[in-house]
C-alpha positions as CSV (number, residue, x, y, z in Angstrom):
1,M,0.0,0.0,0.0
2,K,1.2,3.5,-0.9
3,L,1.0,6.5,1.4
4,H,-2.0,8.2,-0.3
5,E,-4.6,8.6,2.5
6,V,-4.9,12.1,4.0
7,S,-4.8,10.6,7.5
8,D,-1.4,8.9,6.6
9,Y,0.1,12.1,5.6
10,R,-1.2,13.9,8.6
11,N,0.0,11.2,11.1
12,S,3.4,11.1,9.5
13,F,3.7,14.9,9.8
14,F,2.6,14.8,13.5
15,D,5.0,11.9,14.1
16,G,7.9,14.0,12.7
17,M,7.0,17.2,14.5
18,C,6.8,15.4,17.9
19,A,10.0,13.4,17.2
20,N,11.8,16.6,16.3
21,I,10.7,18.3,19.5
22,F,12.0,15.3,21.5
23,S,15.4,15.6,19.7
24,T,15.5,19.3,20.2
25,L,14.8,19.2,23.9
26,T,17.2,16.4,24.6
27,G,20.1,17.8,22.6
28,G,21.8,21.0,21.6
29,V,22.0,23.8,24.2
30,F,19.6,22.0,26.6
31,L,22.0,18.9,26.7
32,T,25.0,21.2,27.2
33,G,23.3,23.1,30.0
34,F,22.3,19.8,31.6
35,A,25.9,18.6,31.4
36,L,27.1,21.7,33.1
37,H,24.4,21.3,35.8
38,L,25.8,17.8,36.5
39,G,29.3,19.2,36.9
40,M,30.8,17.6,33.7
41,R,34.2,18.8,32.6
42,E,35.0,19.7,29.0
43,W,36.3,16.2,28.0
44,M,33.1,14.7,29.5
45,I,30.9,17.1,27.5
46,G,32.9,16.1,24.4
47,I,32.1,12.4,25.0
48,M,28.4,13.2,25.6
49,V,28.2,15.2,22.4
50,A,30.0,12.5,20.4
51,I,27.7,9.6,21.6
52,P,24.9,10.2,19.0
53,Y,27.4,9.9,16.2
54,M,29.3,6.9,17.7
55,V,26.1,4.9,17.7
56,T,25.5,5.3,14.0
57,L,27.3,1.9,13.9
58,F,24.1,0.4,15.4
59,Q,22.5,1.1,12.0
60,L,24.2,-2.1,10.8
61,P,22.6,-4.5,13.2
62,G,19.4,-2.5,12.8
63,S,19.6,-3.0,9.0
64,H,20.3,-6.7,9.4
65,L,17.3,-7.1,11.7
66,V,15.1,-5.2,9.3
67,S,16.3,-7.3,6.3
68,R,15.7,-10.5,8.2
69,R,12.3,-9.8,9.7
70,G,10.8,-7.2,7.4
71,D,8.5,-5.9,10.2
72,R,9.8,-2.3,9.9
73,K,7.0,-0.4,11.4
74,S,7.0,-2.6,14.6
75,I,10.8,-2.4,14.9
76,A,10.8,1.4,14.4
77,A,8.1,1.9,17.1
78,R,9.4,-0.5,19.7
79,F,13.0,0.8,19.5
80,A,11.8,4.4,19.6
81,I,9.7,3.7,22.8
82,I,12.7,2.1,24.5
83,G,15.1,4.8,23.5
84,R,12.8,7.6,24.7
85,L,11.7,6.0,28.0
86,L,15.4,5.6,28.9
87,W,15.3,9.4,29.6
88,L,13.2,8.7,32.7
89,P,16.0,6.9,34.6
90,I,18.5,9.5,33.3
91,L,16.5,12.2,34.9
92,S,16.0,10.2,38.1
93,I,19.7,9.7,38.5
94,A,20.4,13.4,37.8
95,L,17.8,14.6,40.3
96,F,18.3,12.3,43.2
97,L,22.1,11.8,43.3
98,P,24.5,14.6,44.3
99,N,25.9,16.5,41.3
100,G,29.5,16.0,40.3
101,N,29.6,12.4,41.5
102,D,31.6,10.3,39.0
103,W,29.2,7.3,39.3
104,Q,26.3,9.6,38.5
105,I,28.0,10.9,35.4
106,I,29.0,7.4,34.2
107,L,25.4,6.1,34.7
108,V,24.0,9.1,32.8
109,L,26.4,8.6,29.9
110,G,25.7,4.9,29.8
111,L,21.9,5.4,29.7
112,Y,22.2,8.2,27.2
113,S,24.3,5.9,24.9
114,A,21.7,3.2,25.1
115,S,18.9,5.7,24.3
116,Q,20.8,7.0,21.2
117,A,21.6,3.4,20.1
118,F,17.9,2.4,20.1
119,G,17.1,5.6,18.3
120,A,19.6,4.8,15.6
121,M,18.1,1.4,15.0
122,S,14.6,2.8,15.1
123,H,15.5,5.4,12.5
124,V,17.0,3.0,9.9
125,A,13.8,0.9,10.2
126,W,11.6,4.0,9.9
127,L,13.5,5.2,6.8
128,A,13.2,1.8,5.0
129,W,9.5,1.6,5.8
130,T,8.7,5.2,4.8
131,S,10.6,5.0,1.5
132,D,8.2,2.2,0.5
133,L,5.1,4.1,1.7
134,V,5.6,7.3,-0.2
135,P,5.2,7.1,-4.0
136,D,8.3,8.2,-6.0
137,Q,6.5,11.0,-7.8
138,I,5.7,12.9,-4.6
139,L,8.8,11.9,-2.6
140,G,10.5,15.3,-2.8
141,K,7.3,17.2,-2.0
142,F,6.4,14.9,0.9
143,F,9.8,15.1,2.7
144,G,10.1,18.9,1.9
145,T,6.8,19.6,3.6
146,R,7.6,17.2,6.5
147,N,11.0,18.7,7.1
148,M,9.6,22.2,7.0
149,L,7.0,21.3,9.7
150,C,9.6,19.5,11.8
151,G,11.9,22.5,11.6
152,A,9.1,24.8,12.7
153,A,8.3,22.5,15.6
154,G,11.9,22.4,16.7
155,I,12.2,26.2,16.5
156,S,9.0,26.6,18.6
157,A,10.4,24.2,21.2
158,V,13.7,26.1,21.5
159,L,11.9,29.4,21.9
160,I,9.3,28.2,24.4
161,F,11.5,26.0,26.6
162,G,14.5,28.3,26.3
163,N,12.5,31.1,27.9
164,L,11.2,28.7,30.5
165,V,14.7,27.5,31.5
166,D,15.8,31.2,31.8
167,A,12.8,32.0,34.0
168,L,13.3,29.0,36.3
169,K,17.1,29.4,36.6
170,S,16.6,33.0,37.8
171,H,15.2,31.7,41.1
172,P,17.5,30.1,43.6
173,G,17.2,26.4,44.1
174,T,15.3,25.7,40.9
175,S,18.2,24.7,38.6
176,A,17.3,21.0,38.7
177,L,13.7,21.8,37.9
178,A,14.7,24.0,35.0
179,F,16.1,21.0,33.2
180,A,13.6,18.4,34.5
181,I,10.6,20.1,32.9
182,P,11.9,20.2,29.3
183,F,13.3,16.7,29.5
184,Y,10.1,15.2,30.9
185,C,8.1,17.1,28.3
186,A,10.5,15.7,25.7
187,V,9.6,12.1,26.7
188,L,5.9,13.0,26.4
189,F,6.4,14.3,22.9
190,G,8.6,11.3,22.1
191,L,5.8,8.9,23.1
192,A,3.2,11.0,21.2
193,S,5.4,10.6,18.1
194,V,5.1,6.8,18.4
195,H,1.4,7.1,18.8
196,F,1.1,8.9,15.5
197,M,3.6,6.5,13.9
198,N,1.4,3.5,14.9
199,R,-1.6,5.1,13.1
200,I,0.2,5.1,9.7
201,S,-0.5,2.3,7.3
202,E,1.8,-0.7,7.2
203,T,3.3,-2.2,4.0
204,A,3.8,-5.9,3.1
205,A,7.1,-7.2,4.5
206,P,9.8,-7.3,1.8
207,S,11.5,-10.6,0.9
208,P,14.4,-11.5,3.1
209,F,17.8,-10.3,1.7
210,A,19.5,-13.3,0.1
211,G,22.9,-11.7,-0.9
212,N,26.2,-11.6,0.9
213,M,25.9,-8.6,3.3
214,L,29.6,-8.4,3.9
215,H,30.4,-8.3,0.2
216,E,27.8,-5.5,-0.3
217,L,29.1,-3.6,2.8
218,V,32.7,-3.3,1.5
219,K,31.7,-2.5,-2.1
220,P,31.6,1.3,-1.5
221,F,35.2,1.2,-0.2
222,R,36.5,-0.5,-3.4
223,E,35.4,2.3,-5.7
224,D,38.2,4.9,-5.9
225,N,36.1,8.0,-6.4
226,F,33.6,7.1,-3.7
227,R,36.4,6.2,-1.3
228,R,37.9,9.6,-1.8
229,F,34.5,11.1,-1.2
230,L,34.2,9.2,2.1
231,L,37.7,10.5,3.1
232,F,36.4,14.0,2.5
233,V,33.2,13.4,4.5
234,L,35.2,11.9,7.4
235,S,37.7,14.8,7.4
236,W,35.1,17.5,7.0
237,N,32.9,16.2,9.8
238,F,35.9,15.8,12.0
239,S,36.9,19.4,11.4
240,V,33.4,20.8,11.9
241,F,32.7,18.8,15.1
242,L,35.9,19.9,16.7
243,A,34.2,23.2,17.3
244,A,30.4,22.9,16.6
245,P,29.4,21.0,19.8
246,F,31.2,23.5,22.0
247,F,29.5,26.6,20.7
248,A,26.7,26.1,23.2
249,L,29.3,25.9,26.0
250,Y,30.9,29.1,24.6
251,F,27.6,30.9,24.6
252,L,26.6,29.8,28.1
253,R,29.9,30.0,30.0
254,E,32.2,32.5,28.1
255,L,29.7,34.9,26.6
256,N,27.1,34.6,29.4
257,Y,24.2,34.5,27.0
258,N,20.8,33.5,28.4
259,Y,18.8,30.7,26.8
260,S,16.4,33.2,25.3
261,F,19.1,34.9,23.2
262,I,20.6,31.5,22.2
263,A,17.1,30.5,21.1
264,L,16.9,33.6,19.0
265,L,20.2,32.8,17.4
266,T,19.1,29.2,16.7
267,T,15.8,30.3,15.2
268,L,17.5,32.9,13.0
269,G,20.1,30.3,11.7
270,S,17.3,27.8,11.1
271,V,15.1,30.2,9.1
272,V,18.0,31.4,7.0
273,E,19.0,27.8,6.3
274,L,15.5,26.9,5.2
275,V,15.5,29.8,2.7
276,G,19.1,29.0,1.6
277,M,18.2,25.4,0.9
278,K,15.8,26.5,-1.9
279,F,18.3,29.0,-3.3
280,W,21.3,26.5,-3.3
281,G,19.0,23.7,-4.6
282,A,18.2,25.8,-7.7
283,V,21.9,26.7,-8.2
284,S,23.1,23.2,-7.8
285,D,20.8,22.0,-10.6
286,R,22.7,24.4,-12.9
287,V,26.3,23.9,-11.7
288,K,26.1,20.6,-9.8
289,N,27.2,20.1,-6.2
290,R,30.9,20.1,-5.9
291,A,31.3,23.7,-7.0
292,V,28.7,24.8,-4.4
293,I,30.5,23.0,-1.6
294,Q,33.8,24.6,-2.6
295,V,32.4,28.1,-2.8
296,A,30.1,28.1,0.2
297,G,32.6,25.9,2.1
298,W,35.2,28.7,2.2
299,G,32.7,30.9,4.0
300,V,32.2,28.0,6.5
301,V,35.9,27.7,6.9
302,V,36.4,31.1,8.5
303,S,33.1,31.0,10.4
304,P,34.4,29.5,13.7
305,S,37.4,31.8,13.9
306,L,35.1,34.9,13.4
307,W,33.3,34.0,16.7
308,I,36.6,34.9,18.5
309,L,35.7,38.6,17.8
310,V,32.4,38.4,19.7
311,R,32.4,39.8,23.2
312,P,29.8,39.1,26.0
313,N,27.9,42.3,25.4
314,D,27.8,42.0,21.6
315,V,24.4,41.5,20.0
316,I,24.7,42.7,16.4
317,L,27.8,40.7,15.4
318,P,26.4,37.3,16.6
319,L,23.2,38.0,14.6
320,I,25.2,38.8,11.5
321,L,27.5,35.7,11.9
322,Q,24.4,33.5,12.4
323,T,22.7,34.9,9.4
324,I,25.6,34.5,7.0
325,G,26.5,31.1,8.5
326,G,23.0,29.7,8.1
327,G,22.9,30.7,4.4
328,L,26.3,29.1,3.7
329,W,25.7,26.0,5.7
330,A,22.5,25.4,3.7
331,G,24.6,25.0,0.5
332,V,27.2,22.8,2.1
333,S,24.8,20.5,3.8
334,L,22.4,20.1,0.9
335,C,25.0,19.6,-1.8
336,T,27.1,17.1,0.3
337,H,24.0,15.0,0.6
338,N,23.1,15.3,-3.0
339,M,26.6,14.6,-4.2
340,N,26.5,11.4,-2.3
341,L,23.5,10.3,-4.3
342,R,24.9,11.5,-7.6
343,I,28.2,9.5,-7.3
344,S,26.5,6.4,-5.9
345,P,25.5,3.7,-8.3
346,Q,21.8,2.9,-8.7
347,E,22.2,-0.7,-7.9
348,N,22.4,-1.4,-4.1
349,R,22.7,2.2,-3.3
350,V,21.6,1.6,0.3
351,W,25.0,0.3,1.1
352,F,26.7,3.4,-0.3
353,I,24.3,5.6,1.8
354,S,25.2,3.5,4.9
355,A,28.9,3.9,4.2
356,Y,28.4,7.7,3.9
357,N,26.5,7.8,7.2
358,I,29.1,5.8,9.0
359,A,32.0,7.9,7.7
360,A,30.1,11.1,8.6
361,G,29.2,9.7,12.0
362,L,32.7,8.5,12.7
363,G,34.2,11.9,12.0
364,A,31.5,13.6,14.1
365,A,32.0,11.1,17.0
366,V,35.8,11.3,17.3
367,A,36.2,15.0,17.0
368,P,34.4,16.1,20.2
369,V,36.3,13.5,22.2
370,V,39.6,14.8,20.8
371,A,38.5,18.4,21.4
372,G,37.4,17.7,25.0
373,G,40.8,16.2,25.7
374,F,42.6,19.1,24.0
375,L,40.7,21.6,26.1
376,S,41.5,19.7,29.3
377,L,45.2,20.1,28.6
378,L,45.1,23.9,28.2
379,P,45.4,26.1,31.3
380,D,42.4,28.0,32.5
381,P,42.4,31.7,31.4
382,V,43.4,34.3,33.9
383,S,40.4,36.4,35.1
384,G,40.3,39.7,33.2
385,S,43.0,38.6,30.7
386,T,42.6,39.6,27.1
387,A,44.4,36.5,25.9
388,L,42.7,33.9,23.7
389,L,40.5,31.4,25.6
390,P,41.0,27.7,25.2
391,L,37.9,27.5,23.1
392,H,39.4,30.1,20.7
393,Y,42.3,27.8,20.0
394,L,39.8,25.1,19.2
395,F,37.9,27.3,16.8
396,V,41.1,28.3,14.9
397,T,42.1,24.6,14.7
398,S,38.7,23.8,13.3
399,S,39.1,26.4,10.6
400,I,42.5,25.0,9.6
401,M,41.2,21.5,9.4
402,R,38.3,22.6,7.2
403,V,40.8,24.0,4.7
404,V,42.5,20.6,4.5
405,S,39.1,19.0,3.9
406,L,38.2,21.2,1.0
407,F,41.5,20.2,-0.7
408,L,40.5,16.6,-0.3
409,L,37.2,17.4,-2.0
410,S,39.1,18.6,-5.1
411,R,40.1,14.9,-5.7
412,V,36.5,13.8,-5.9
413,H,34.7,13.9,-9.3
414,E,31.0,14.3,-10.0
415,P,29.2,13.7,-13.2
416,Q,28.8,16.9,-15.3
417,E,30.6,18.9,-12.7
418,T,31.6,22.5,-13.1
419,R,34.4,24.5,-11.6
420,A,34.0,26.9,-8.7
421,R,34.9,29.9,-10.9
422,E,32.0,29.0,-13.2
423,L,29.7,29.1,-10.2
424,L,30.9,32.5,-9.3
425,S,30.3,33.7,-12.8
426,F,26.8,32.2,-12.7
427,L,26.1,34.0,-9.4
428,V,27.3,37.3,-10.8
429,R,25.2,36.9,-13.9
430,S,22.2,36.1,-11.7
431,L,22.7,39.1,-9.6
432,R,23.3,41.5,-12.4
433,P,19.6,42.1,-13.3
434,A,18.9,42.8,-9.6
435,L,21.7,45.3,-9.5
436,A,20.6,47.0,-12.7
437,E,17.1,47.3,-11.4
438,S,18.4,48.8,-8.2
439,A,20.4,51.4,-10.1
440,A,17.3,52.3,-12.2
441,L,15.3,52.8,-9.1
442,H,18.0,54.9,-7.4
443,P,20.0,56.5,-10.2
444,A,21.6,59.0,-7.8
445,S,23.3,56.2,-5.9
446,T,25.6,55.4,-8.9
447,A,26.6,59.0,-9.7
448,P,30.0,60.2,-8.6
449,S,29.9,62.5,-5.6
450,A,30.9,66.1,-6.2
451,T,31.9,66.7,-2.6
452,A,33.4,64.6,0.2
453,P,30.8,63.3,2.6
454,S,30.6,64.9,6.0
455,E,31.6,62.9,9.1
């Protein structure tokens, strides 16, 4: 059966929105604030941030289970329930044991790892199931609409619960409650997601996979071009996640931003990225993906280093950086994913996608652990000193590593690819009509000035 009933569309959309609220409230700035509340040090935070990417390896046994049983809806729902309910003992340990206790932190990290592992297995089953439910002719429209609604739900959750955490933390003795409420609500939204998931139509179980799984698994690593692409993805994600997970820590501890302002920055970046996806999608259809990654990637290269210029009282500069960064990241993220599909063969593409996800997850998993260890070796800054902070060194290192990654991309070839300078020429030609129209509307702005402007 194909996904054609209105109720199936609606339930899938509600499932995605609730699931994204769960992910938003149990990750990002809320997770970092929770780690600081528990007394975790930088290297511990690095491990916690890396866990969701470490457990991408659990997609392999999840895929094996799905291919053997075929009951994808049931597997997706059951694993999702287990993973989300594990947050209840996480919260109990955090609330009822003294903060800073090593055993408390170990238990929290262990349960968090289990939660993310079940989530990874649930996701691979859900993706296999949904790809059969949705007709090919509306696949793009369906996921475009679903992703837009999920993004809106996540933004709303950040705004609402970010302000709630700020309000609760302003009162003495309510720090634990400030995190308990968002996390308990996250569990409720997670279970609501499974409720809507169970109301979506099931499909007939596919035939069990009869091929050699090990042979198919290693095939992506035998193709030279795709292997070079995997090396780029691994290096790129490593360089990005050296810095990315620690921005929440930077905002909270070094810049003293409240959750409301961080929510504003997150919302702004998300909105710009949604708009940028449409723009870069149209551009990539003309010039292909590698050129977009190379051009937008150079802006992403300098992005972490520019945050060194931000001071605790700055407001305008963070908004500018978040706006520009969101637009550039839209191009890099979209075209990296699309390039993976373009250079993967049609036959047994699922294994190439799995290899891509594992390479991306491995880079994203190792980097925060390395970064946390790096930060723990640096001395604490002297109070009132104008010297660079330990996180600043991390941001600069991330920028340098991103340059190396872009050079690795130059060794990857894409069908019908164009060069970066051709993309720049295309952008200039696209902007020329708008500039000409602006000059026609404001002719005085293009005339030379007869006198020097006054200060």
